[in-house]
N, CA and C of each residue as an Amber inpcrd file, in Angstrom:
protein
   210
  -5.2570000  -8.2200000   4.3260000  -5.6030000  -7.3660000   3.2210000
  -7.1250000  -7.3340000   3.0720000  -7.6350000  -6.1820000   2.7530000
  -9.0780000  -6.0090000   2.5990000  -9.5640000  -6.7490000   1.3610000
 -10.7100000  -7.3020000   1.4640000 -11.3070000  -8.0250000   0.3270000
 -12.3370000  -7.1290000  -0.3310000 -12.4500000  -7.2340000  -1.6500000
 -13.4230000  -6.4910000  -2.4110000 -14.3750000  -7.4580000  -3.0820000
 -15.5430000  -6.9900000  -3.3750000 -16.5360000  -7.7880000  -4.0370000
 -16.4820000  -7.4990000  -5.5490000 -16.5000000  -8.5200000  -6.3720000
 -16.4690000  -8.3560000  -7.7970000 -17.6550000  -9.1030000  -8.4170000
 -17.9120000  -8.7710000  -9.6590000 -18.9800000  -9.4420000 -10.4220000
 -18.4360000  -9.7840000 -11.7870000 -18.7460000 -10.9680000 -12.2870000
 -18.2770000 -11.3780000 -13.5840000 -19.2250000 -12.3920000 -14.1970000
 -19.0430000 -12.6590000 -15.4490000 -19.8510000 -13.6640000 -16.1430000
 -18.9230000 -14.7680000 -16.6410000 -19.3510000 -16.0250000 -16.4800000
 -18.6080000 -17.1780000 -16.9870000 -19.5860000 -18.1210000 -17.6580000
 -19.0270000 -18.9870000 -18.4870000 -19.8590000 -20.0070000 -19.1310000
 -20.4160000 -20.9360000 -18.0530000 -21.6370000 -21.4110000 -18.2700000
 -22.2830000 -22.2720000 -17.2910000 -21.4910000 -23.5350000 -17.0230000
 -20.9110000 -24.1220000 -18.0540000 -20.1310000 -25.3340000 -17.9120000
 -18.9300000 -25.0960000 -16.9570000 -18.2670000 -23.9190000 -17.1050000
 -17.1330000 -23.6050000 -16.2350000 -17.5840000 -23.3400000 -14.8250000
 -18.7110000 -22.7070000 -14.6720000 -19.2810000 -22.4390000 -13.3310000
 -19.5570000 -23.7430000 -12.6010000 -20.1800000 -24.6660000 -13.3200000
 -20.5050000 -25.9630000 -12.7110000 -19.2460000 -26.7270000 -12.3370000
 -18.2170000 -26.6530000 -13.1970000 -16.9420000 -27.3000000 -12.8880000
 -16.2990000 -26.6770000 -11.6450000 -16.3990000 -25.3650000 -11.5490000
 -15.8470000 -24.6680000 -10.3630000 -16.6210000 -25.0640000  -9.0850000
 -17.9040000 -25.1410000  -9.1840000 -18.7100000 -25.5810000  -8.0450000
 -18.3270000 -26.9850000  -7.6000000 -18.1620000 -27.8860000  -8.5560000
 -17.7660000 -29.2500000  -8.2580000 -16.3920000 -29.3090000  -7.6190000
 -15.4930000 -28.5180000  -8.1410000 -14.1190000 -28.4820000  -7.5910000
 -14.1260000 -27.9610000  -6.1550000 -14.9280000 -26.9310000  -5.9110000
 -15.0370000 -26.3840000  -4.5500000 -15.5800000 -27.4410000  -3.5880000
 -16.5770000 -28.1620000  -4.0380000 -17.1770000 -29.2080000  -3.1770000
 -16.1900000 -30.3300000  -2.9170000 -15.4830000 -30.7770000  -3.9670000
 -14.5220000 -31.8780000  -3.8370000 -13.3610000 -31.5140000  -2.9390000
 -12.9120000 -30.2590000  -3.0050000 -11.7430000 -29.8430000  -2.2330000
 -12.1250000 -29.2010000  -0.9020000 -13.4200000 -29.1060000  -0.6650000
 -13.9380000 -28.5070000   0.5470000 -13.4080000 -27.0860000   0.7500000
 -13.3780000 -26.3250000  -0.3560000 -12.9760000 -24.9360000  -0.3430000
 -14.1360000 -24.0990000  -0.8460000 -14.0910000 -22.8420000  -0.5220000
 -15.1510000 -21.9330000  -1.0170000 -14.8370000 -21.5270000  -2.4660000
 -15.8510000 -21.2010000  -3.1920000 -15.6550000 -20.6910000  -4.5550000
 -14.8070000 -19.4200000  -4.4960000 -15.0670000 -18.5920000  -3.5200000
 -14.2880000 -17.3680000  -3.3690000 -12.8150000 -17.6760000  -3.1830000
 -12.5050000 -18.6630000  -2.3870000 -11.1140000 -19.0750000  -2.1830000
 -10.4660000 -19.5630000  -3.4410000 -11.1890000 -20.3760000  -4.2090000
 -10.6550000 -20.8930000  -5.4740000 -10.4360000 -19.7780000  -6.4780000
 -11.3740000 -18.8570000  -6.5400000 -11.2230000 -17.7150000  -7.4730000
 -10.0560000 -16.8190000  -7.0650000  -9.8930000 -16.5710000  -5.7620000
  -8.7770000 -15.7800000  -5.2830000  -7.4500000 -16.4440000  -5.6830000
  -7.3850000 -17.7400000  -5.4850000  -6.1530000 -18.4900000  -5.8670000
  -5.9140000 -18.3940000  -7.3520000  -6.9640000 -18.5600000  -8.1560000
  -6.8200000 -18.4960000  -9.5990000  -6.3690000 -17.1290000 -10.1040000
  -6.9520000 -16.0670000  -9.5350000  -6.5550000 -14.7180000  -9.9340000
  -5.1030000 -14.4500000  -9.4960000  -4.7270000 -14.8850000  -8.3410000
  -3.3610000 -14.7060000  -7.8610000  -2.3790000 -15.4020000  -8.7760000
  -2.6730000 -16.6410000  -9.1620000  -1.8110000 -17.3910000 -10.0950000
  -1.6950000 -16.7000000 -11.4160000  -2.8250000 -16.2130000 -11.9460000
  -2.8570000 -15.5280000 -13.2410000  -2.0000000 -14.2880000 -13.2110000
  -2.1440000 -13.4660000 -12.1640000  -1.3800000 -12.2350000 -12.0600000
   0.1110000 -12.5450000 -11.9350000   0.4740000 -13.5440000 -11.1480000
   1.8680000 -13.9250000 -10.9640000   2.4960000 -14.3710000 -12.2930000
   1.7620000 -15.1660000 -13.0500000   2.2700000 -15.6690000 -14.3240000
   2.4350000 -14.5270000 -15.3450000   1.4730000 -13.6390000 -15.3860000
   1.5580000 -12.4980000 -16.3390000   2.6840000 -11.5640000 -15.9890000
   2.9590000 -11.3720000 -14.7120000   4.0340000 -10.4900000 -14.3290000
   5.3980000 -11.1340000 -14.5590000   5.4650000 -12.4280000 -14.5080000
   6.7210000 -13.1370000 -14.6810000   7.1900000 -13.0770000 -16.1460000
   6.2940000 -13.1480000 -17.0550000   6.6830000 -13.2390000 -18.4650000
   7.5580000 -12.0780000 -18.9420000   7.2560000 -10.8270000 -18.6280000
   8.1380000  -9.7440000 -19.0610000   9.5710000  -9.8990000 -18.4930000
   9.6710000 -10.3460000 -17.2550000  10.9900000 -10.5270000 -16.6670000
  11.7450000 -11.6340000 -17.3800000  11.0790000 -12.7250000 -17.6770000
  11.7050000 -13.8570000 -18.3630000  12.1150000 -13.4310000 -19.7670000
  11.2530000 -12.6920000 -20.4290000  11.5230000 -12.2100000 -21.7930000
  12.7440000 -11.2900000 -21.7670000  12.8340000 -10.4510000 -20.7820000
  13.9750000  -9.5200000 -20.6550000  15.2850000 -10.2930000 -20.5010000
  15.2780000 -11.2990000 -19.6240000  16.4740000 -12.1090000 -19.4380000
  16.8590000 -12.8630000 -20.7100000  15.8620000 -13.3690000 -21.4380000
  16.1240000 -14.0650000 -22.6780000  16.7700000 -13.1210000 -23.6990000
  16.2030000 -11.9180000 -23.8310000  16.7500000 -10.9480000 -24.7600000
  18.1810000 -10.5630000 -24.3880000  18.4520000 -10.3720000 -23.0890000
  19.7940000 -10.0660000 -22.6440000  20.7640000 -11.1890000 -22.9760000
  20.3210000 -12.4270000 -22.7850000  21.1650000 -13.5770000 -23.0640000
  21.4510000 -13.6940000 -24.5680000  20.4580000 -13.4030000 -25.3850000
  20.6520000 -13.4870000 -26.8350000  21.6690000 -12.4210000 -27.2850000
  21.6120000 -11.2340000 -26.7410000  22.5650000 -10.1980000 -27.0870000
  23.9720000 -10.5860000 -26.6350000  24.0810000 -11.0840000 -25.4180000
  25.3840000 -11.4800000 -24.8600000  26.0020000 -12.6520000 -25.6310000
  25.1680000 -13.5170000 -26.1690000  25.6610000 -14.7350000 -26.8170000
  25.4150000 -14.7330000 -28.3200000  25.3180000 -13.5640000 -28.9080000
  25.0110000 -13.4810000 -30.3470000  26.0560000 -14.1900000 -31.1880000
  27.3300000 -13.9420000 -30.9000000  28.4240000 -14.5700000 -31.6660000
  28.3440000 -16.1130000 -31.5500000  28.1050000 -16.5960000 -30.3690000
  27.9600000 -18.0610000 -30.1490000  26.8130000 -18.6120000 -30.9900000
  25.7180000 -17.8610000 -31.0850000  24.5820000 -18.3080000 -31.8660000
  24.9350000 -18.4440000 -33.3350000  25.7200000 -17.4770000 -33.8410000
  26.1550000 -17.5510000 -35.2560000  27.0650000 -18.7660000 -35.4710000
  27.9420000 -19.0110000 -34.5250000  28.8660000 -20.1580000 -34.6720000
  28.0790000 -21.4790000 -34.6660000  27.1200000 -21.5760000 -33.7600000
  26.3260000 -22.8040000 -33.6630000  25.4720000 -23.0040000 -34.9150000
  25.0550000 -21.9390000 -35.5580000  24.2240000 -22.0260000 -36.7450000
  24.9800000 -22.5550000 -37.9350000  26.3180000 -22.3950000 -37.9170000
  27.1500000 -22.8450000 -39.0620000  27.2320000 -24.3160000 -39.0560000
């Protein structure tokens, strides 16, 4: 996949922590940022699917919920 160049601003403390992490893990900052963005996107996309399944389950089990509440 083609890579694109981005620009962003972060707090100095976070930047320094990222630099230290890259050095400790012997990875590039670009690699760590790519991994972080990928994880963020995956988590954000998962939530609507999980929410949908939860809502479906609540509808399907509404009567059971009322019984358990008694």
